[in-house]
N, C-alpha and C positions, 0 to 999 in steps of 0.2 A: 463703563460703557465703551463698547468698541465702535470706532469710527474710521472712515476712509478719508484721508486728507485730499483736498482738491488743489491745494497749493503748497509750496514749501513754506514751512513755518519754523523760524529760527528757534532752536531749543526744544522743538516738539517732534518734527520729523519732515520727511520729504514727500513730494506729491505722489499720490497713488499708494501710499504706505498705510497699512492697517495698524492702528495704535489703540492702546487701552487708555482712556482718559476718564477723569472723575466725572460723575454725572452732571454736577453743576457747571464745570468748565465746558463740557461738551454741549449741553443744552443752552447755556447762557452766553457762550462766546463762539465756539466753533460752528455750531449749527445755525445760530442766529445771524452770524456774519457770512454765512455760506462758504466757510473755509473747509468744511467737512460735511460728509453725509453719514448717516447711520449705517453700520456694517451689517445690514440684513442680507438674507439669501439673494434677493434680486440684485442689490448693489454689488455684492461679492461676485456674482456671475458676470455682471457687466465689467467689473475690474479684471476678472480672469480672461475674458474674451479680448479685452483691450491689450492686456499684457501678451497674450498669444499672438495677436495681430502685430504688435511691435516687434516681437521676437522673429516672426516670419519675415517681416520687412528687413530687419537687420541681417538675417541669414541670406536673403536675396542680394542685398547690397554687398555683403562679404563675398558671395559667390561671383558676382559681377566683377568685383575688384580682383579676385584671384584670376579670372579669365583675362583681364587686362594685363596683369602681371605676367601671365604666360605669353601674351602677345609680345611683350617687351623683349622676350628672349630671342625672337626672330627679327627684331627691328634694329637697324643701324641708322639713326637719325643724322643726316648730313646738314650742317649749317655752314654757309659760305660767309666769310667775313673779310674785311680789308685788313691786310697784315703788312708789317714792315719787315725790315731785315731781322735775322735771327729768329724768325717765327713768332715775333711779338705781335699781338693784336692791338689795333687802334680801338680803345674803349674796352670792351669785353663782352662775353656772352653771358646773359642773365637767365634766370629761370623763366622770365616772361618770353624771351626769344625761343627757348626750348618748348614751352607750352604752345606758342604760335606755330612752330615747326611741326609738332605732333598733329595739330589740328589741320594744317594745310596739306601735309604729305600723307598722313595715315588716317585722317578723320577720327582721331581719338581726342576727346575733349577732357583736359585735365586742368584743374585750377592751379595757377602758378604758385600758390602758397604751399601746395603739396610737393613741389619739386624742391628737394633739400640740397641746396648749394651753400657751402660755408662762405664762399666768396665767389665773385664772378670769375669765369674762365678766361685767362689772359694769354694762353699759349695754343698753338696749333697742335693737332693730334687727336687721339681717341681718349675719351674720358667716360668713366662709368658713373652715372648719376643715380642716386636713390630717389624713388618717388613713393611717398607715403599715400597709398591708395585707400586704406581703411585701417581701422584699429587692428594691429597685428599683421597687416599685409603690406609689405614693402617690395616694390618692383625695382629691378635693376635695368636701367636704360643706357644703352651705349650711344654716345654722342660723338660724331666725328667732326671736328672743327677743321675746315679746309679754307685755303686762301682763294680769293677770287682771281 
């Protein structure tokens, strides 16, 4: 019997996957516990429309991420910090400060976890920072660290 899984089931399959299950397992376990529904024409159409909707949503998110990545090409984010001699910064510039600077200066809201810094920036000057905007879309942001 073909069924559509409603949840991830270890060893059986993932959510929204159509699988072939034995009649007894499907009727006495999967359907009874509402872990799956029968794969009839109506349920298959619902599944297809749901998958199409999710694909459209992901495509729109990717397009939006690519637009933000293109905006980054024209942006030079300036962050003022207190610095000592030899261009050393007191503390450092973190991804949180970069995210706040983007929001304040350019009204671009980026989650700080998406800004990929190996370690805090501890010197003055220009640094190129990678920002993972979406799966497969990485923007390059120029950050200019200047002394107050």
